[in-house]
C-alpha positions in Angstrom: 26.6 -49.5 -67.7 25.7 -52.0 -65.7 25.0 -50.0 -62.9 21.9 -48.6 -64.7 20.7 -52.2 -64.3 20.8 -52.3 -60.4 19.3 -48.6 -60.6 16.5 -48.9 -62.5 14.6 -51.7 -60.3 15.7 -49.4 -57.2 14.2 -46.4 -58.9 11.0 -48.1 -59.9 10.8 -50.1 -56.2 10.9 -46.5 -54.4 8.1 -45.5 -57.1 6.0 -48.5 -56.0 6.4 -47.6 -52.5 5.6 -44.3 -52.7 2.5 -44.5 -54.9 1.2 -47.3 -52.2 2.1 -45.0 -49.3 0.1 -42.0 -51.7 -2.9 -44.8 -52.1 -3.0 -45.9 -48.4 -3.2 -42.4 -47.2 -6.1 -41.0 -49.3 -7.8 -45.4 -48.3 -7.3 -43.5 -44.5 -8.7 -40.4 -45.1 -5.7 -38.5 -44.3 -6.6 -35.9 -47.1 -10.2 -35.3 -46.4 -10.7 -32.1 -44.4 -7.3 -29.8 -45.2 -9.3 -26.4 -44.0 -10.0 -26.9 -40.5 -6.4 -27.5 -39.2 -5.4 -24.4 -41.1 -8.2 -22.0 -39.9 -8.3 -23.6 -36.0 -5.5 -21.6 -35.2 -7.3 -18.0 -36.2 -10.2 -19.1 -33.1 -9.8 -19.5 -29.3 -11.1 -22.3 -27.7 -14.0 -21.7 -25.8 -13.3 -22.2 -22.5 -15.5 -22.2 -19.8 -15.0 -20.2 -16.7 -13.7 -21.4 -13.0 -15.3 -21.0 -10.7 -12.9 -18.5 -9.1 -12.9 -16.3 -12.2 -17.1 -15.8 -11.6 -16.3 -14.7 -8.4 -13.3 -12.4 -9.4 -15.7 -10.9 -12.1 -18.6 -10.4 -9.6 -16.5 -8.6 -7.3 -15.4 -6.3 -9.7 -18.5 -5.0 -10.7 
């Protein structure tokens, strides 16, 4: 029964740490843009063609 007197404060400490980390994440704007990362994988990056690529395309035409 005496172990409960140790486990309850430890559990409360873990909860306080977790709540503190959550509020820190909200304060540092970690959750502001949740859609950008999930959609960015669907689109290619805009890549500028190199000078070599443009010459190769002109020769093929």
